[in-house]
GUBAFI-417616 format. One record per residue (C-alpha): residue number from 1; residue in one letter; x, y, z. Coordinates in steps of 0.5 Angstrom, whole numbers, plus 500, padded with zeros to 3 digits. Example, Ala and Ser with C-alpha at 12.3 -4.5 7.8 and 13.67 -1.06 7.14 Angstrom:
    k  r  east  north   up
    1  A   525    491  516
    2  S   527    498  514
//
This chain:
    k  r  east  north   up
    1  R   746    485  364
    2  E   745    484  371
    3  E   737    484  373
    4  K   733    482  380
    5  D   727    478  380
    6  E   720    478  385
    7  D   725    475  390
    8  S   731    480  390
    9  Q   735    475  387
   10  L   740    476  383
   11  I   740    473  376
   12  Y   746    474  371
   13  R   743    474  364
   14  I   748    472  358
   15  E   746    473  351
   16  R   752    471  346
   17  P   753    468  339
   18  V   755    460  339
   19  Y   762    459  336
   20  N   765    453  333
   21  E   773    451  333
   22  T   773    452  325
   23  L   770    459  327
   24  I   775    461  332
   25  Q   781    459  328
   26  A   779    463  322
   27  Q   776    469  323
   28  L   777    470  331
   29  L   783    469  333
   30  K   791    469  330
   31  R   796    465  333
   32  K   802    469  335
   33  E   809    468  331
   34  D   815    466  335
   35  T   820    469  331
   36  T   826    467  337
   37  T   830    462  334
   38  N   833    457  339
   39  C   839    460  339
   40  Q   837    467  342
   41  K   833    463  347
   42  L   839    458  349
   43  A   843    465  350
   44  E   837    469  355
   45  K   837    463  358
   46  F   844    463  361
   47  Q   845    471  360
   48  C   848    473  367
   49  S   846    480  370
   50  S   847    483  376
   51  E   840    482  378
   52  K   841    475  376
   53  A   847    473  380
   54  K   843    477  386
   55  A   837    473  386
   56  A   841    466  385
   57  A   845    468  391
   58  L   839    470  395
   59  S   835    463  393
   60  F   842    459  394
   61  M   843    462  401
   62  P   836    464  404
   63  I   839    467  410
   64  L   841    473  406
   65  S   834    475  405
   66  W   832    476  412
   67  L   839    476  416
   68  P   840    484  414
   69  S   833    486  417
   70  Y   832    482  422
   71  P   828    486  428
   72  V   834    485  433
   73  K   829    489  439
   74  K   822    485  437
   75  Y   824    478  436
   76  L   832    476  439
   77  F   830    474  446
   78  S   824    470  444
   79  D   829    466  439
   80  V   834    466  444
   81  V   828    463  449
   82  S   826    459  443
   83  G   833    456  441
   84  L   835    454  448
   85  S   828    450  449
   86  T   830    446  442
   87  G   836    445  444
   88  V   834    442  451
   89  V   830    438  447
   90  Q   835    436  442
   91  L   840    434  447
   92  P   836    427  450
   93  Q   833    426  443
   94  G   840    427  439
   95  L   842    421  445
   96  A   836    417  445
   97  Y   836    416  436
   98  A   843    415  437
   99  M   841    408  439
  100  L   836    408  434
  101  A   841    408  429
  102  A   846    403  433
  103  V   851    408  433
  104  P   855    410  440
  105  P   850    416  444
  106  V   856    421  441
  107  Y   855    421  434
  108  G   847    423  436
  109  L   850    429  439
  110  Y   854    431  433
  111  S   849    430  428
  112  S   844    435  432
  113  F   850    440  432
  114  Y   853    441  424
  115  P   847    440  420
  116  V   842    444  424
  117  L   848    450  424
  118  L   848    449  416
  119  Y   840    448  415
  120  T   840    456  418
  121  F   844    458  412
  122  F   841    454  406
  123  G   834    452  408
  124  T   827    456  406
  125  S   823    454  412
  126  R   823    459  418
  127  H   819    454  423
  128  I   822    447  423
  129  S   827    444  426
  130  V   833    440  423
  131  G   836    435  426
  132  T   835    427  429
  133  F   829    424  427
  134  A   826    417  430
  135  V   824    415  423
  136  I   830    416  419
  137  S   835    414  425
  138  L   831    407  425
  139  M   832    406  417
  140  I   840    407  418
  141  G   840    402  424
  142  G   837    397  420
  143  V   842    398  415
  144  A   848    398  420
  145  V   845    392  423
  146  R   845    389  416
  147  E   852    391  414
  148  A   856    390  421
  149  P   851    385  425
  150  D   853    382  432
  151  S   856    375  429
  152  M   862    379  425
  153  F   865    381  432
  154  M   865    375  436
  155  N   871    373  440
  156  I   872    366  444
  157  N   876    368  451
  158  A   878    362  454
  159  T   878    362  462
  160  G   881    356  465
  161  S   876    350  462
  162  N   870    356  461
  163  A   869    360  454
  164  S   864    365  453
  165  D   862    368  447
  166  A   864    376  447
  167  I   862    382  442
  168  N   868    387  440
  169  V   864    393  442
  170  E   869    398  440
  171  L   871    394  433
  172  R   862    393  432
  173  D   861    400  433
  174  K   867    403  429
  175  S   864    399  423
  176  R   856    401  424
  177  V   859    408  424
  178  Q   863    407  417
  179  V   855    405  415
  180  A   851    410  417
  181  V   856    415  415
  182  M   856    412  408
  183  V   849    412  408
  184  T   849    419  410
  185  T   854    422  405
  186  H   850    418  399
  187  P   843    421  400
  188  G   847    428  401
  189  Q   849    427  393
  190  P   842    427  390
  191  P   838    431  393
  192  I   843    436  391
  193  V   843    434  384
  194  L   835    434  384
  195  G   835    441  387
  196  L   840    444  382
  197  L   835    441  376
  198  R   829    444  379
  199  F   826    437  381
  200  G   822    439  388
  201  F   816    438  384
  202  V   817    430  385
  203  A   815    431  392
  204  I   807    431  390
  205  Y   808    424  388
  206  L   809    422  396
  207  T   802    423  397
  208  E   800    425  405
  209  P   796    418  406
  210  L   802    414  404
  211  V   807    418  408
  212  R   803    418  414
  213  G   801    409  413
  214  F   809    409  412
  215  T   811    413  418
  216  T   806    410  423
  217  A   809    404  421
  218  A   815    406  422
  219  S   813    408  429
  220  M   811    401  431
  221  H   818    399  429
  222  V   821    404  434
  223  V   817    403  440
  224  I   818    395  439
  225  S   826    396  438
  226  Q   826    400  444
  227  L   822    394  448
  228  K   828    391  450
  229  Y   832    398  453
  230  L   826    399  457
  231  L   825    391  460
  232  G   833    391  460
  233  V   833    384  457
  234  E   839    383  451
  235  T   836    381  444
  236  Q   838    380  437
  237  R   837    387  433
  238  Y   833    384  427
  239  S   832    388  420
  240  G   829    386  413
  241  F   823    382  413
  242  L   818    381  418
  243  S   824    384  423
  244  A   818    386  427
  245  I   815    380  428
  246  Y   822    377  430
  247  S   823    382  435
  248  V   817    382  439
  249  K   818    374  439
  250  A   825    375  442
  251  V   823    380  447
  252  L   818    375  450
  253  S   822    369  450
  254  R   827    373  455
  255  I   821    377  458
  256  T   823    373  465
  257  S   829    376  465
  258  T   826    383  465
  259  N   831    387  470
  260  I   826    390  474
  261  A   831    397  477
  262  T   830    398  469
  263  F   824    397  468
  264  L   821    401  474
  265  L   825    407  471
  266  G   823    407  465
  267  L   816    406  466
  268  G   817    412  470
  269  C   820    416  466
  270  I   814    414  461
  271  I   808    416  466
  272  F   813    423  468
  273  L   814    424  460
  274  Y   806    423  459
  275  V   804    427  463
  276  I   809    433  462
  277  K   806    432  454
  278  I   799    433  456
  279  L   800    440  460
  280  N   804    442  455
  281  E   799    441  450
  282  R   793    444  454
  283  F   796    450  457
  284  K   801    452  451
  285  K   797    459  451
  286  K   798    460  458
  287  L   806    457  457
  288  P   812    462  455
  289  I   816    456  454
  290  P   813    449  454
  291  I   816    445  460
  292  P   822    441  458
  293  G   820    433  460
  294  E   826    431  457
  295  I   831    435  459
  296  I   829    434  466
  297  V   828    426  466
  298  V   835    426  463
  299  I   838    430  469
  300  V   834    426  474
  301  S   835    419  473
  302  T   842    421  470
  303  G   843    423  478
  304  I   839    417  480
  305  S   843    413  476
  306  Y   850    416  479
  307  G   848    416  486
  308  L   845    409  486
  309  S   850    406  482
  310  L   845    403  478
  311  S   850    401  473
  312  K   854    396  478
  313  E   849    394  483
  314  Y   843    393  480
  315  K   846    392  472
  316  V   842    397  469
  317  H   845    399  462
  318  V   847    406  461
  319  V   849    410  456
  320  G   856    410  457
  321  N   863    413  455
  322  I   861    420  451
  323  P   868    423  449
  324  T   869    431  449
  325  G   870    435  443
  326  L   869    434  436
  327  R   872    429  431
  328  P   876    432  425
  329  P   873    431  418
  330  A   875    424  415
  331  A   872    421  408
  332  P   867    416  409
  333  N   869    409  406
  334  I   867    409  399
  335  S   868    401  398
  336  L   861    400  402
  337  L   857    404  397
  338  P   854    398  393
  339  N   851    395  398
  340  L   848    402  401
  341  V   845    405  394
  342  T   838    403  395
  343  D   837    404  403
  344  S   841    411  401
  345  F   835    414  396
  346  A   830    411  400
  347  I   833    414  407
  348  A   833    421  402
  349  I   826    421  400
  350  V   823    419  407
  351  G   827    425  409
  352  F   825    430  404
  353  S   818    428  404
  354  M   818    429  412
  355  D   821    436  411
  356  V   817    438  405
  357  S   811    436  408
  358  L   812    440  415
  359  A   816    446  412
  360  K   809    447  407
  361  I   804    446  414
  362  F   808    451  417
  363  A   809    456  411
  364  L   801    456  410
  365  K   800    457  417
  366  H   804    464  417
  367  G   803    466  411
  368  Y   810    465  407
  369  S   812    460  402
  370  V   817    454  402
  371  D   821    453  396
  372  G   822    445  394
  373  N   827    445  390
  374  Q   832    449  395
  375  E   830    445  401
  376  L   832    439  397
  377  I   839    443  396
  378  A   839    445  403
  379  L   837    438  406
  380  G   842    434  402
  381  L   848    440  403
  382  C   846    439  411
  383  N   847    432  410
  384  F   853    431  405
  385  I   857    436  408
  386  S   856    433  416
  387  S   858    427  414
  388  F   865    428  413
  389  F   864    430  421
  390  Q   861    423  423
  391  T   854    424  422
  392  F   848    420  420
  393  A   842    422  416
  394  V   837    428  419
  395  T   831    431  417
  396  C   826    435  421
  397  S   822    433  427
  398  M   814    434  428
  399  S   817    434  436
  400  R   821    440  436
  401  R   820    447  433
  402  A   825    453  431
  403  Q   825    459  427
  404  E   832    461  424
  405  I   836    464  429
  406  A   833    459  435
  407  G   836    453  431
  408  L   842    457  430
  409  L   843    458  439
  410  A   840    451  439
  411  S   845    449  435
  412  L   850    452  440
  413  L   847    449  446
  414  V   849    442  444
  415  L   856    444  441
  416  V   857    446  449
  417  V   855    440  451
  418  V   859    436  446
  419  V   866    440  447
  420  A   865    441  455
  421  V   860    437  459
  422  G   859    430  454
  423  F   862    427  460
  424  V   856    429  465
  425  F   851    424  461
  426  E   855    418  462
  427  P   851    415  468
  428  L   844    416  464
  429  P   840    410  464
  430  Q   838    407  456
  431  T   831    406  459
  432  A   830    413  459
  433  L   832    415  452
  434  A   827    409  451
  435  A   822    413  455
  436  I   823    419  451
  437  I   823    416  444
  438  M   816    412  445
  439  V   813    418  448
  440  N   814    422  443
  441  L   812    418  438
  442  I   805    418  441
  443  G   803    424  436
  444  M   805    419  431
  445  F   800    413  433
  446  K   794    419  433
  447  Q   795    418  425
  448  F   790    412  426
  449  R   785    417  427
  450  D   786    417  419
  451  I   782    410  417
  452  P   776    412  420
  453  S   776    419  416
  454  L   779    416  410
  455  W   773    411  410
  456  R   768    417  409
  457  T   772    420  404
  458  S   776    415  400
  459  K   777    408  399
  460  I   783    408  395
  461  E   786    413  399
  462  L   784    409  405
  463  A   788    403  401
  464  I   794    407  400
  465  W   794    408  408
  466  V   793    401  410
  467  I   797    398  404
  468  A   804    403  406
  469  F   803    401  414
  470  I   802    393  412
  471  A   808    393  408
  472  S   813    398  412
  473  V   811    394  418
  474  L   811    386  415
  475  L   817    387  410
  476  G   821    393  413
  477  L   822    400  412
  478  D   826    400  406
  479  Y   822    395  402
  480  G   815    397  404
  481  L   816    405  402
  482  L   817    401  395
  483  V   811    397  396
  484  A   807    403  398
  485  V   809    408  392
  486  T   808    403  387
  487  F   801    401  389
  488  A   800    409  390
  489  I   803    409  383
  490  L   797    403  380
  491  T   792    407  384
  492  V   793    413  380
  493  I   793    409  373
  494  Y   787    405  376
  495  R   783    412  377
  496  T   784    414  370
  497  Q   783    408  367
  498  S   776    407  370
  499  P   773    415  370
  500  K   766    416  373
  501  T   761    417  367
  502  S   754    420  366
  503  I   750    423  361
  504  L   748    430  364
  505  G   742    434  364
  506  H   740    441  364
  507  V   737    444  371
  508  A   731    449  370
  509  N   732    456  370
  510  T   739    454  371
  511  G   746    454  367
  512  L   747    447  372
  513  Y   748    441  368
  514  C   748    435  373
  515  D   748    427  372
  516  V   741    425  371
  517  D   741    419  374
  518  E   743    422  381
  519  Y   739    429  380
  520  E   730    428  379
  521  E   731    435  377
  522  A   736    434  371
  523  A   732    433  365
  524  E   735    431  358
  525  Y   734    435  352
  526  E   730    431  347
  527  G   735    428  341
  528  I   742    430  344
  529  K   746    426  349
  530  I   751    429  353
  531  F   756    424  355
  532  H   761    427  361
  533  S   767    423  364
  534  N   772    426  369
  535  S   778    423  366
  536  S   783    425  360
  537  I   783    421  354
  538  Y   789    417  353
  539  F   792    410  351
  540  A   791    407  358
  541  N   783    408  357
  542  S   781    410  350
  543  D   777    403  350
  544  L   774    404  356
  545  Y   771    411  354
  546  V   769    409  348
  547  N   765    402  351
  548  S   763    407  357
  549  L   760    412  351
  550  K   756    407  348
  551  K   753    405  354
  552  K   751    411  357
  553  T   748    414  350
  554  G   745    407  348
  555  L   747    408  341
  556  N   752    403  338
  557  S   755    406  332
  558  E   756    399  330
  559  H   749    396  330
  560  L   746    402  328
  561  Q   751    401  322
  562  A   749    393  321
  563  A   742    395  322
  564  R   742    401  316
  565  K   745    396  312
  566  A   740    391  313
  567  Q   735    396  312
  568  K   738    398  305
  569  K   739    391  303
  570  K   731    389  304
  571  E   728    395  301
  572  R   734    394  295
  573  R   730    387  294
  574  R   723    391  296
  575  R   725    395  290
  576  T   727    389  285
  577  D   720    385  287
  578  E   716    392  286
  579  A   720    393  279
  580  V   718    385  276
  581  T   711    386  278
  582  H   710    393  275
  583  D   713    390  270
  584  V   709    384  269
  585  L   703    389  270
  586  S   705    394  265
  587  Q   706    388  260
  588  S   698    385  261
  589  H   695    393  262
  590  V   698    393  255
  591  A   696    387  252
  592  E   689    388  254
  593  D   689    396  252
  594  Q   691    393  246
  595  K   686    388  246
  596  N   680    393  247
  597  G   683    399  243
  598  Q   686    403  248
  599  F   693    406  249
  600  G   695    411  255
  601  D   701    412  258
  602  R   700    408  266
  603  H   707    411  269
  604  G   703    415  274
  605  D   706    414  281
  606  S   710    407  278
  607  E   717    409  283
  608  E   716    412  290
  609  A   722    415  293
  610  V   722    411  300
  611  S   726    415  305
  612  L   730    410  310
  613  E   727    411  318
  614  P   732    413  323
  615  F   734    407  328
  616  S   735    413  334
  617  T   731    418  336
  618  V   738    422  338
  619  H   741    426  333
  620  S   747    429  336
  621  I   751    427  342
  622  I   756    432  346
  623  L   762    430  350
  624  D   764    434  355
  625  W   770    435  356
  626  T   771    440  362
  627  S   775    435  365
  628  A   780    432  360
  629  T   787    436  361
  630  F   789    432  355
  631  I   789    427  349
  632  D   794    423  346
  633  S   794    421  339
  634  V   791    414  341
  635  G   786    418  344
  636  A   784    422  339
  637  K   785    416  333
  638  A   778    414  338
  639  I   774    420  338
  640  R   775    421  331
  641  Q   773    414  330
  642  I   766    416  334
  643  I   765    422  329
  644  K   766    417  323
  645  E   762    412  326
  646  H   755    416  329
  647  A   756    421  322
  648  A   755    414  319
  649  V   748    413  322
  650  D   747    421  321
  651  V   749    422  330
  652  R   752    429  330
  653  V   758    428  335
  654  V   761    435  338
  655  I   765    437  344
  656  A   765    442  349
  657  G   769    445  354
  658  C   776    443  351
  659  N   781    446  353
  660  S   787    449  349
  661  V   792    444  350
  662  A   787    438  348
  663  K   786    443  342
  664  V   793    443  340
  665  Q   793    436  341
  666  L   787    434  336
  667  R   789    439  331
  668  S   796    436  331
  669  S   792    429  330
  670  R   789    432  324
  671  P   781    431  326
  672  T   776    431  321
  673  P   774    439  322
  674  E   767    439  319
  675  L   765    434  324
  676  C   769    435  330
  677  I   766    442  332
  678  I   769    445  339
  679  L   763    448  342
  680  P   764    453  349
  681  K   763    450  357
  682  L   757    447  358
  683  N   756    452  364
  684  E   757    458  360
  685  L   752    456  354
  686  N   747    458  360
  687  Q   740    458  357
  688  R   742    459  350
  689  C   741    451  350
  690  E   736    452  345
  691  Q   740    456  340
  692  S   746    450  340
  693  T   740    445  339
  694  K   739    449  332
  695  V   746    450  330
  696  L   747    442  331
  697  Q   742    441  327
//
């Protein structure tokens, strides 16, 4: 009932009986009987109907659900503008990220067309832009360089008495494209299979600190890889362990041979792009569309390079040949697969985690939902089908954003460039592309701000972030990701093995139960210990749970039982001594009475019942299981042992806040019903603790 006190504070007073689990199961609840056979369940699962077929079609191709009702008058113009601006951004990024993937620039344009087009039909997010991404491109480039290093394509051309080593660039690029395509073909398959098997939930295991630490490290790799293009020096490309350190060392060793024209042009592009980025961020609400800084840099730097003949006169490296038109589909080189399986899975995991993370962020912001399973299928199909047209793996990007129709128009803009005007970008300096890549990663480096925030909130999550970053920088992105995921899993085990335990006390005039060590207002009930642990009970932490219980309650049942046995032994010895003394005294009294002629019955108080004194003032222990989601057979055995040991020393153990799953697991383990009483949640007892105390006693 609802009442108001003198201060007009709303108060709820709850009065109801206190039930135990035996009473609930015997009188109050009756479990439903499931009469459906397994064959019937299987037939129902695979039964086909028009509704199921329609739902499956809409789920597999989400475009069918929104395209018929697309409001043309309302959104078409804004989507066209958004599509054009996204396409303008995708063009330079496609060219730039192809450099990271160690393939010719035109393949970056292919990767900005086919996957974007396919995602329009299969994707569930309405706002992410699928295409080339710096981290994925760098991972592919590392694999391509490892499998097709420059040393495999060296030619020796003799000119008179002089000899010079040269690289067969055409053959090298062809081999690296095959590696990139094969890496893309294989990661296209596992996501499709996992999506069909409804394994989209695996994304939750890639915790946000892990992803952010990993992508920050990947950004570090990307920037380091672009230093040689910014300075105009030629160095070997490294991959694997300590590749970042070796790359920096190689660039610094040749810094004296920096191409001044290349460096000045790249530095000017960086400054211009950074200013444009600040302006777009500051005036994003006033600007109808963001200022396309990347395409301005591409056009201006291409014009300068062509007009001043930077390639010939100043030895500035340019993009070079961009063939016109699309390539016919071709099967990948299957013989490369055995060496690429691990890399393919790593790339697939990173791509999917980035896709789902950004998709969920935008969905939450705009009030709709994304299907993780369908995202797996969509991203897998984008990569798998597109790889037959010579593309490398893609995912969504933080620096691009597009809606459904906008993404389609962006891909068509890229198609126009590939088919008709790709040759225009041949004089584009590589240093300008390096500048575009570096400036686009500024947002990634802002993730260093996570460190002080995580330090204040969660040291474990901070450790995950730092380990992911350091391991990925030093060991390479593939092994770094493996180390980061392994460490994250170990932290889960650590958390469940080392839960926080406490003794709860009741806060007067409330229904609150709080830690007595933290709050002065929390007071224990006399003779009752309420033990709380914020973890489930299973094989990995059952011993720790028992030890913490003994430590917190101050009751060691083994010691109490040993003391009880010693007391009983001492009592039996005392009674034996008293009996002997009584017999001796009785005989002497009989002789004296006989001597005096007196006979009487002197039993009187010969044997007095002596009760054992209790060793502890605690008569009851309540195990608060409000945080326990499950208990396994090992944990159930530990709980039964606790109940049995404490019962031997006259201490009652009961469980409060036990959920239905844990109850079923306890029943299947056959606990002792008269000992294992299940009480309601502690906070639901409210001010009826006195009644529960009587029940316990």
